[in-house]
Backbone as a chain_set.jsonl record, in Angstrom:
{"seq": "MRPCGMHRQGFITDIIGFGQHIALIGVSVAVVVDSAHYYRDTNIIQDSFGNTYHESFRFRPGIWNDFRYDAAYVVYNLNRSYSTFSADIVIAAGVHSNAEFMVEVTLDNNLTPVRSVDGIDVRTGSMPIEVDVSGVTTMTITVRGGPGIRGIGTARGDVRLVNALLHNND", "coords": {"N": [[71.123, 46.716, 136.596], [74.007, 48.398, 135.731], [77.366, 49.4, 136.531], [78.856, 52.49, 135.539], [81.063, 54.37, 133.341], [84.379, 54.57, 134.526], [84.244, 52.271, 136.098], [83.076, 50.257, 134.536], [85.002, 49.298, 132.718], [86.978, 48.779, 134.482], [88.561, 47.134, 137.351], [86.472, 44.733, 138.843], [86.235, 43.802, 141.357], [85.68, 45.183, 143.617], [83.304, 46.422, 146.02], [80.573, 48.201, 144.873], [78.719, 50.947, 145.52], [75.295, 51.939, 145.225], [72.329, 53.99, 145.011], [69.147, 53.248, 146.567], [69.712, 50.987, 148.058], [71.153, 48.999, 146.671], [73.782, 46.886, 145.957], [76.541, 46.25, 143.92], [78.583, 43.603, 143.327], [81.714, 42.283, 142.602], [82.143, 39.189, 140.88], [84.331, 37.763, 141.694], [84.39, 37.663, 144.469], [82.84, 35.563, 145.233], [82.966, 32.226, 146.432], [84.825, 29.709, 144.871], [83.807, 26.509, 144.303], [84.285, 24.299, 142.711], [86.001, 23.602, 139.638], [86.983, 23.517, 136.138], [89.303, 23.99, 133.625], [89.154, 26.773, 133.862], [89.706, 30.11, 134.954], [90.377, 33.118, 136.847], [91.33, 36.105, 135.357], [93.454, 38.767, 135.627], [94.887, 40.251, 133.899], [95.071, 42.636, 131.236], [92.817, 42.122, 128.645], [91.841, 41.626, 125.233], [88.92, 41.699, 123.26], [87.358, 40.044, 120.401], [86.524, 42.205, 118.939], [88.184, 44.251, 119.526], [87.785, 45.612, 121.925], [88.85, 46.394, 125.231], [89.469, 44.857, 128.421], [89.917, 44.863, 131.956], [89.71, 42.849, 133.76], [88.778, 39.477, 133.72], [86.889, 36.424, 133.426], [87.96, 33.43, 132.609], [87.231, 30.857, 130.34], [88.163, 27.786, 129.001], [87.252, 25.714, 126.917], [87.825, 22.454, 125.528], [88.593, 21.505, 122.172], [88.503, 19.045, 119.871], [89.886, 17.038, 117.185], [88.399, 14.679, 116.698], [85.82, 15.342, 117.229], [85.189, 15.46, 119.927], [84.332, 17.234, 122.836], [85.573, 19.142, 125.396], [84.309, 20.304, 128.195], [84.426, 23.479, 129.876], [84.155, 24.73, 133.163], [82.742, 26.369, 136.087], [81.91, 26.271, 139.522], [80.194, 28.188, 141.72], [79.857, 29.124, 145.149], [77.149, 30.667, 146.282], [75.748, 31.047, 148.554], [73.136, 31.836, 149.131], [73.058, 34.626, 149.104], [72.68, 36.642, 147.214], [70.85, 38.476, 144.651], [70.804, 38.7, 141.845], [72.754, 37.617, 139.056], [74.949, 38.952, 136.689], [76.587, 39.424, 133.531], [78.823, 39.985, 130.762], [79.364, 38.164, 127.838], [82.215, 37.447, 126.015], [84.403, 36.809, 123.23], [87.79, 36.097, 123.2], [90.39, 37.886, 121.505], [91.934, 36.405, 118.647], [90.859, 33.854, 118.607], [89.925, 31.053, 116.665], [88.084, 31.648, 113.686], [86.009, 29.904, 112.983], [85.171, 28.748, 115.299], [82.655, 27.974, 117.629], [80.584, 28.58, 120.441], [78.816, 27.637, 123.502], [77.167, 28.874, 126.356], [76.081, 27.895, 129.504], [73.99, 28.235, 132.371], [73.428, 26.801, 135.443], [71.574, 26.109, 138.44], [71.94, 25.327, 141.89], [72.696, 22.552, 141.598], [70.866, 21.557, 139.763], [70.254, 19.963, 136.739], [69.083, 21.081, 134.511], [69.507, 23.867, 132.525], [69.051, 27.254, 133.593], [69.529, 29.403, 132.122], [70.696, 29.764, 128.861], [73.02, 30.407, 126.362], [73.714, 30.239, 123.045], [75.609, 29.741, 119.974], [77.706, 31.528, 120.073], [80.361, 33.32, 118.813], [83.314, 34.659, 117.133], [82.143, 36.682, 115.716], [79.868, 37.582, 117.02], [80.1, 39.524, 118.99], [79.85, 41.296, 122.158], [77.799, 39.602, 124.431], [75.101, 39.888, 126.543], [74.315, 38.378, 129.719], [72.007, 37.422, 132.145], [70.851, 36.354, 135.302], [68.449, 35.322, 137.649], [69.284, 34.841, 140.918], [68.222, 34.595, 143.41], [67.949, 33.224, 146.614], [69.602, 31.097, 145.959], [72.006, 28.53, 146.385], [74.276, 27.33, 145.042], [75.838, 28.171, 141.946], [76.416, 27.157, 138.679], [78.473, 27.66, 135.924], [78.869, 26.756, 132.657], [80.859, 26.192, 129.81], [80.84, 25.21, 126.494], [82.178, 23.836, 123.447], [80.744, 24.191, 120.189], [78.873, 22.935, 117.283], [79.99, 24.362, 115.173], [82.731, 24.183, 115.068], [84.139, 22.424, 113.483], [86.919, 20.948, 111.841], [89.039, 22.526, 112.788], [91.078, 21.426, 114.183], [93.028, 20.331, 117.038], [92.435, 22.211, 119.853], [91.955, 24.847, 122.279], [89.212, 26.737, 123.327], [88.537, 30.258, 123.955], [86.71, 31.753, 125.874], [85.279, 34.475, 127.521], [83.983, 35.879, 130.55], [83.054, 39.076, 131.235], [82.734, 42.163, 133.075], [81.407, 40.968, 135.178], [79.05, 40.545, 137.625], [77.572, 40.302, 140.881], [74.474, 41.003, 142.188], [73.156, 42.584, 145.002], [70.381, 43.07, 146.891], [70.027, 44.26, 149.478]], "CA": [[71.798, 47.987, 136.675], [75.445, 48.23, 135.569], [78.146, 50.584, 136.807], [79.215, 53.174, 134.304], [82.348, 55.062, 133.333], [85.601, 53.807, 134.761], [83.978, 50.966, 136.71], [82.692, 49.258, 133.545], [86.195, 48.707, 132.155], [87.969, 48.599, 135.537], [88.432, 45.929, 138.158], [85.124, 44.612, 139.377], [86.298, 43.057, 142.607], [85.289, 46.054, 144.715], [81.882, 46.669, 146.204], [80.22, 49.485, 144.279], [77.437, 51.318, 146.105], [74.316, 52.705, 144.471], [71.14, 54.331, 145.776], [68.114, 52.226, 146.686], [70.267, 49.832, 148.762], [71.637, 47.972, 145.755], [75.237, 46.8, 145.885], [77.049, 45.389, 142.862], [79.784, 42.994, 143.877], [82.414, 41.48, 141.606], [81.99, 37.743, 141.036], [85.525, 37.183, 142.316], [84.193, 37.484, 145.909], [82.159, 34.281, 145.45], [83.883, 31.105, 146.635], [84.805, 28.683, 143.828], [83.697, 25.189, 144.902], [84.868, 23.348, 141.774], [86.186, 24.198, 138.308], [87.868, 22.849, 135.184], [89.656, 24.843, 132.485], [88.591, 28.08, 134.219], [90.418, 30.903, 135.949], [90.215, 34.57, 136.851], [92.469, 36.746, 134.696], [93.492, 40.203, 135.9], [95.636, 40.924, 132.835], [94.227, 43.289, 130.239], [92.551, 41.278, 127.482], [91.126, 42.272, 124.139], [87.983, 40.773, 122.625], [87.488, 39.938, 118.946], [86.177, 43.495, 118.34], [89.18, 45.24, 119.925], [87.489, 46.206, 123.23], [89.742, 45.89, 126.271], [88.903, 44.631, 129.749], [90.987, 44.727, 132.949], [89.501, 41.63, 134.526], [87.859, 38.574, 133.032], [86.801, 35.07, 133.945], [88.329, 32.729, 131.37], [86.813, 29.47, 130.144], [88.929, 27.229, 127.886], [86.776, 24.376, 126.549], [88.642, 21.751, 124.541], [88.04, 21.243, 120.853], [89.371, 18.007, 119.359], [89.621, 16.59, 115.812], [87.404, 13.61, 116.604], [84.546, 15.951, 117.635], [84.98, 15.445, 121.375], [84.382, 18.569, 123.397], [85.934, 19.116, 126.802], [83.667, 21.498, 128.757], [85.044, 24.267, 130.939], [83.077, 25.132, 134.057], [83.029, 26.819, 137.441], [80.793, 26.211, 140.462], [80.335, 29.215, 142.762], [78.99, 29.08, 146.323], [76.519, 31.986, 146.454], [75.295, 31.067, 149.938], [71.836, 32.527, 149.196], [73.355, 36.006, 149.487], [72.563, 37.586, 146.099], [69.576, 38.452, 143.94], [70.986, 38.585, 140.396], [74.08, 37.521, 138.458], [74.98, 39.497, 135.333], [77.907, 39.495, 132.916], [78.871, 40.021, 129.307], [80.161, 37.075, 127.276], [83.005, 37.872, 124.862], [85.419, 35.886, 122.733], [89.088, 36.774, 123.186], [91.035, 38.053, 120.198], [92.79, 35.309, 118.232], [90.158, 32.571, 118.543], [89.64, 30.657, 115.278], [86.811, 32.221, 113.258], [84.97, 28.88, 112.87], [84.833, 28.226, 116.619], [81.35, 28.399, 118.136], [80.491, 28.159, 121.832], [77.563, 27.754, 124.225], [77.307, 29.109, 127.792], [74.893, 27.482, 130.25], [74.002, 28.496, 133.807], [72.538, 25.958, 136.23], [71.511, 26.531, 139.84], [71.732, 24.322, 142.934], [72.892, 21.196, 141.074], [69.817, 21.165, 138.827], [70.905, 19.755, 135.452], [68.43, 21.881, 133.478], [69.98, 25.251, 132.587], [68.077, 28.339, 133.727], [69.872, 30.347, 131.055], [71.612, 29.187, 127.886], [73.326, 31.279, 125.226], [74.523, 29.475, 122.103], [75.969, 30.451, 118.754], [78.677, 32.58, 120.39], [81.598, 33.194, 118.045], [84.063, 35.916, 117.019], [81.325, 37.685, 115.032], [78.682, 37.968, 117.785], [80.331, 40.656, 119.891], [79.5, 41.099, 123.558], [76.431, 39.113, 124.635], [74.774, 39.954, 127.969], [73.633, 37.267, 130.366], [71.512, 37.806, 133.468], [70.159, 35.233, 135.925], [67.931, 35.518, 139.003], [69.91, 33.871, 141.821], [67.62, 34.752, 144.737], [67.811, 31.978, 147.354], [70.429, 30.056, 145.354], [73.221, 28.158, 147.115], [75.387, 27.207, 144.1], [75.614, 28.505, 140.537], [77.415, 26.559, 137.801], [78.568, 28.218, 134.576], [79.557, 25.789, 131.81], [81.093, 26.623, 128.428], [81.135, 24.08, 125.604], [82.314, 24.093, 122.025], [79.553, 23.783, 119.45], [79.083, 22.258, 115.994], [80.689, 25.201, 114.198], [84.183, 24.128, 115.241], [84.73, 21.368, 112.659], [88.066, 21.181, 110.978], [90.068, 23.442, 113.262], [92.13, 20.684, 114.856], [93.013, 20.312, 118.488], [92.607, 23.567, 120.367], [91.108, 25.254, 123.399], [88.539, 28.007, 123.092], [88.869, 31.32, 124.895], [85.485, 32.496, 126.143], [85.46, 35.263, 128.751], [82.932, 36.669, 131.164], [83.557, 40.376, 131.676], [81.723, 42.943, 133.788], [80.65, 39.938, 135.913], [78.62, 41.116, 138.897], [76.486, 39.773, 141.697], [73.673, 42.105, 142.703], [72.625, 42.324, 146.329], [69.338, 44.055, 147.159], [69.758, 44.416, 150.928]], "C": [[73.298, 47.728, 136.611], [76.162, 49.507, 135.998], [78.541, 51.233, 135.489], [80.603, 53.785, 134.429], [83.495, 54.133, 133.639], [85.345, 52.446, 135.393], [83.692, 49.899, 135.66], [83.928, 48.572, 132.972], [87.242, 48.412, 133.233], [87.797, 47.281, 136.271], [87.059, 45.897, 138.789], [85.105, 43.857, 140.689], [85.879, 43.905, 143.8], [83.777, 46.154, 144.816], [81.606, 48.082, 145.705], [78.842, 49.845, 144.798], [76.586, 52.149, 145.17], [73.179, 53.072, 145.411], [70.203, 53.14, 145.819], [68.671, 50.922, 147.272], [70.672, 48.682, 147.844], [73.155, 48.013, 145.764], [75.595, 45.843, 144.751], [78.412, 44.899, 143.309], [80.422, 42.137, 142.797], [82.309, 39.996, 141.917], [83.188, 37.125, 141.751], [85.395, 37.031, 143.832], [83.499, 36.159, 146.217], [83.197, 33.16, 145.54], [83.705, 30.099, 145.497], [84.852, 27.322, 144.517], [84.395, 24.154, 144.036], [85.034, 24.053, 140.438], [87.073, 23.296, 137.455], [88.058, 23.787, 134.004], [89.082, 26.252, 132.644], [89.562, 28.794, 135.143], [90.12, 32.388, 135.779], [91.489, 35.169, 136.281], [92.42, 38.242, 134.959], [94.378, 40.955, 134.908], [94.653, 41.577, 131.872], [94.061, 42.342, 129.057], [91.791, 42.103, 126.449], [90.174, 41.257, 123.528], [88.144, 40.835, 121.113], [87.105, 41.219, 118.219], [87.133, 44.602, 118.753], [88.883, 45.944, 121.233], [88.416, 45.596, 124.273], [89.03, 45.817, 127.613], [90.052, 44.366, 130.708], [90.845, 43.493, 133.822], [88.515, 40.774, 133.75], [87.905, 37.221, 133.713], [86.858, 34.165, 132.726], [87.913, 31.26, 131.393], [87.512, 28.957, 128.898], [88.44, 25.82, 127.545], [87.651, 23.765, 125.466], [87.88, 21.474, 123.265], [88.991, 20.249, 120.19], [88.939, 17.556, 117.971], [88.522, 15.546, 115.705], [86.048, 14.041, 117.168], [84.18, 15.699, 119.088], [85.119, 16.874, 121.862], [84.595, 18.454, 124.9], [85.391, 20.398, 127.431], [84.563, 22.179, 129.793], [83.908, 24.721, 131.848], [83.622, 25.678, 135.367], [81.751, 26.684, 138.257], [81.093, 27.225, 141.562], [79.39, 28.906, 143.923], [78.439, 30.49, 146.524], [75.891, 32.142, 147.834], [73.993, 31.855, 150.137], [71.958, 33.999, 149.524], [73.088, 37.045, 148.404], [71.22, 37.443, 145.4], [69.74, 38.192, 142.445], [72.465, 38.433, 140.062], [73.981, 38.114, 137.064], [76.42, 39.565, 134.839], [77.732, 39.692, 131.417], [79.789, 38.896, 128.855], [80.893, 37.619, 126.059], [83.958, 36.75, 124.462], [86.726, 36.661, 122.647], [89.631, 36.851, 121.759], [91.904, 36.837, 119.912], [92.126, 33.951, 118.194], [89.786, 32.301, 117.09], [88.235, 31.097, 114.878], [85.694, 31.195, 113.098], [84.519, 28.34, 114.222], [83.519, 28.832, 117.102], [81.163, 27.798, 119.523], [79.087, 28.347, 122.391], [77.883, 27.943, 125.702], [75.989, 28.727, 128.45], [75.08, 27.808, 131.724], [72.976, 27.575, 134.453], [72.645, 26.374, 137.692], [71.261, 25.34, 140.753], [71.718, 22.892, 142.408], [71.746, 20.679, 140.212], [70.461, 21.062, 137.449], [70.292, 20.573, 134.315], [68.899, 23.32, 133.586], [68.828, 26.246, 132.762], [68.322, 29.406, 132.674], [70.901, 29.672, 130.169], [71.782, 30.167, 126.738], [74.202, 30.47, 124.284], [74.786, 30.294, 120.851], [76.951, 31.587, 118.982], [79.938, 32.328, 119.581], [82.246, 34.565, 117.912], [83.245, 37.023, 116.369], [80.17, 38.208, 115.88], [78.888, 39.199, 118.657], [79.931, 40.297, 121.31], [78.035, 40.682, 123.677], [76.125, 39.137, 126.126], [74.089, 38.684, 128.455], [73.229, 37.737, 131.756], [70.653, 36.675, 134.01], [69.7, 35.646, 137.317], [68.538, 34.432, 139.891], [69.391, 34.017, 143.25], [67.449, 33.384, 145.392], [68.669, 30.832, 146.855], [71.687, 29.805, 146.19], [74.417, 28.064, 146.18], [74.932, 27.554, 142.683], [76.762, 27.911, 139.74], [77.334, 27.222, 136.435], [79.425, 27.257, 133.768], [79.68, 26.341, 130.404], [81.515, 25.401, 127.63], [81.373, 24.587, 124.193], [81.087, 23.577, 121.313], [79.892, 23.19, 118.103], [79.841, 23.088, 114.97], [82.19, 25.084, 114.24], [84.859, 23.104, 114.352], [85.954, 21.83, 111.893], [89.132, 22.099, 111.524], [91.177, 22.727, 114.022], [91.972, 20.722, 116.354], [93.309, 21.703, 119.008], [91.785, 23.737, 121.635], [90.502, 26.595, 123.03], [88.983, 29.034, 124.114], [87.653, 32.223, 125.054], [85.665, 33.208, 127.472], [84.14, 35.831, 129.233], [83.594, 37.945, 131.641], [82.405, 41.14, 132.319], [80.815, 42.01, 134.604], [80.347, 40.428, 137.324], [77.551, 40.283, 139.566], [75.772, 40.963, 142.304], [73.094, 41.688, 144.046], [71.643, 43.418, 146.676], [69.028, 44.2, 148.641], [69.354, 45.822, 151.246]], "O": [[73.808, 46.908, 137.374], [75.612, 50.597, 135.839], [78.554, 50.579, 134.446], [81.234, 53.725, 135.485], [83.584, 53.038, 133.083], [86.166, 51.542, 135.234], [84.034, 48.735, 135.871], [83.9, 47.359, 132.76], [88.293, 47.849, 132.925], [87.002, 46.428, 135.877], [86.544, 46.928, 139.222], [84.068, 43.328, 141.089], [85.738, 43.374, 144.902], [83.061, 45.993, 143.828], [82.304, 49.032, 146.061], [77.882, 49.118, 144.541], [77.102, 52.968, 144.41], [73.08, 52.514, 146.504], [70.453, 52.128, 145.164], [68.132, 49.851, 146.992], [70.543, 47.516, 148.216], [73.746, 49.079, 145.593], [75.021, 44.76, 144.637], [79.293, 45.697, 143.632], [79.738, 41.348, 142.145], [82.379, 39.591, 143.078], [83.059, 36.06, 142.355], [86.209, 36.336, 144.438], [83.564, 35.68, 147.35], [84.185, 33.158, 144.806], [82.586, 29.687, 145.191], [85.809, 27.011, 145.226], [85.027, 23.234, 144.554], [84.299, 24.993, 140.133], [87.802, 22.442, 137.96], [87.092, 24.313, 133.452], [88.587, 26.845, 131.685], [90.172, 28.172, 136.013], [89.677, 32.844, 134.725], [92.593, 34.79, 136.671], [91.466, 38.915, 134.567], [94.596, 42.158, 135.057], [93.524, 41.11, 131.72], [95.043, 41.82, 128.529], [91.187, 43.129, 126.759], [90.544, 40.105, 123.298], [88.971, 41.59, 120.603], [87.326, 41.329, 117.013], [86.936, 45.76, 118.386], [89.659, 46.811, 121.634], [88.733, 44.409, 124.203], [88.124, 46.597, 127.904], [91.04, 43.729, 130.344], [91.773, 43.135, 134.548], [87.539, 41.279, 133.194], [88.826, 36.911, 134.469], [85.933, 34.133, 131.915], [88.205, 30.527, 132.338], [87.471, 29.604, 127.852], [89.122, 24.839, 127.844], [88.157, 24.47, 124.593], [86.672, 21.238, 123.282], [90.159, 20.568, 119.968], [87.766, 17.673, 117.614], [87.784, 15.528, 114.719], [85.228, 13.201, 117.538], [83.003, 15.719, 119.449], [85.939, 17.635, 121.348], [83.864, 17.739, 125.585], [85.955, 21.472, 127.221], [85.346, 21.53, 130.486], [82.825, 25.059, 131.372], [84.787, 25.483, 135.711], [80.654, 26.942, 137.762], [82.112, 27.133, 142.247], [78.257, 28.477, 143.708], [79.179, 31.402, 146.894], [75.541, 33.252, 148.235], [73.781, 32.464, 151.186], [71.068, 34.57, 150.153], [73.258, 38.237, 148.659], [70.538, 36.428, 145.536], [68.897, 37.53, 141.841], [73.322, 39.042, 140.702], [73.038, 37.819, 136.33], [77.351, 39.741, 135.625], [76.628, 39.578, 130.884], [80.864, 38.698, 129.42], [80.269, 38.19, 125.165], [84.272, 35.864, 125.256], [86.766, 37.756, 122.086], [89.36, 35.988, 120.925], [92.538, 36.295, 120.817], [92.758, 32.975, 117.79], [89.379, 33.212, 116.368], [87.293, 30.933, 115.654], [84.525, 31.579, 113.08], [83.575, 27.552, 114.283], [83.299, 30.039, 116.998], [81.534, 26.649, 119.762], [78.277, 29.098, 121.847], [78.757, 27.267, 126.245], [74.919, 29.164, 128.025], [76.178, 27.679, 132.265], [71.807, 27.563, 134.069], [73.661, 26.914, 138.129], [70.468, 24.455, 140.432], [70.825, 22.113, 142.74], [71.664, 19.477, 139.957], [71.153, 21.99, 137.03], [70.917, 20.738, 133.268], [68.715, 23.946, 134.63], [67.768, 26.096, 132.156], [67.441, 30.211, 132.37], [71.862, 29.078, 130.658], [70.803, 30.693, 126.207], [75.3, 30.055, 124.655], [74.259, 31.394, 120.688], [77.026, 32.512, 118.174], [80.519, 31.245, 119.653], [81.778, 35.532, 118.513], [83.617, 38.193, 116.461], [79.541, 39.195, 115.497], [77.912, 39.853, 119.025], [79.699, 39.13, 121.622], [77.147, 41.315, 123.106], [76.814, 38.476, 126.903], [73.383, 38.01, 127.705], [74.015, 38.374, 132.459], [69.833, 36.104, 133.292], [70.461, 36.245, 138.076], [68.333, 33.242, 139.648], [70.06, 33.602, 144.196], [66.868, 32.48, 144.791], [68.482, 29.695, 147.289], [72.343, 30.742, 146.643], [75.466, 28.641, 146.465], [73.803, 27.269, 142.282], [77.931, 28.12, 140.065], [76.254, 27.332, 135.855], [80.564, 26.971, 134.135], [78.722, 26.895, 129.862], [82.414, 24.658, 128.023], [80.847, 25.624, 123.791], [80.452, 22.629, 121.775], [81.064, 22.961, 117.801], [80.297, 22.536, 113.969], [82.879, 25.809, 113.522], [86.072, 22.928, 114.46], [86.011, 22.945, 111.374], [90.064, 22.437, 110.795], [92.129, 23.371, 114.464], [90.923, 21.096, 116.877], [94.318, 22.306, 118.646], [91.01, 22.856, 122.007], [91.176, 27.474, 122.494], [89.727, 28.71, 125.04], [87.569, 33.298, 124.461], [86.147, 32.616, 128.438], [83.286, 36.215, 128.435], [84.585, 37.9, 132.369], [81.238, 40.797, 132.125], [79.609, 42.237, 134.705], [81.253, 40.693, 138.114], [76.732, 39.643, 138.907], [76.413, 41.842, 142.879], [72.602, 40.57, 144.202], [72.026, 44.586, 146.752], [67.857, 44.257, 149.016], [69.09, 46.141, 152.405]]}, "num_chains": 1, "name": "protein.A"}
């Protein structure tokens, strides 16, 4: 369940109440345990399709000429307090058209992703991601460059999570 109207494009750091005892809470309330090339951005950003967002979670994986890829990631402490994580994955305006990315979500230090979305580029538009996090202590989100990035030189990608929410079914 997603908020609608002004909440969808607005700040998502507030608790938003709904019927049936469901609360949607912005991901920014979760404690960041570890991260690299990641930060919360409260400036208005535009995706590759011209949609604007007032808050995003920015991942900047490295892309190098010798085909090394420097992953961007964040580890959140969820403290077993939530039932579902949901967000939309977008590419910020201005990212090279040949750049391709993959987003993986792992839980509680398990190396096998519970959710993986690949083939993300400037042409894919917003891609939803949803993960059951019931009973989960930590959630790791990792963004990597993919094979479609050849020939663009040294750069950093700009993958964003927008409308990022933790659902609590208390």
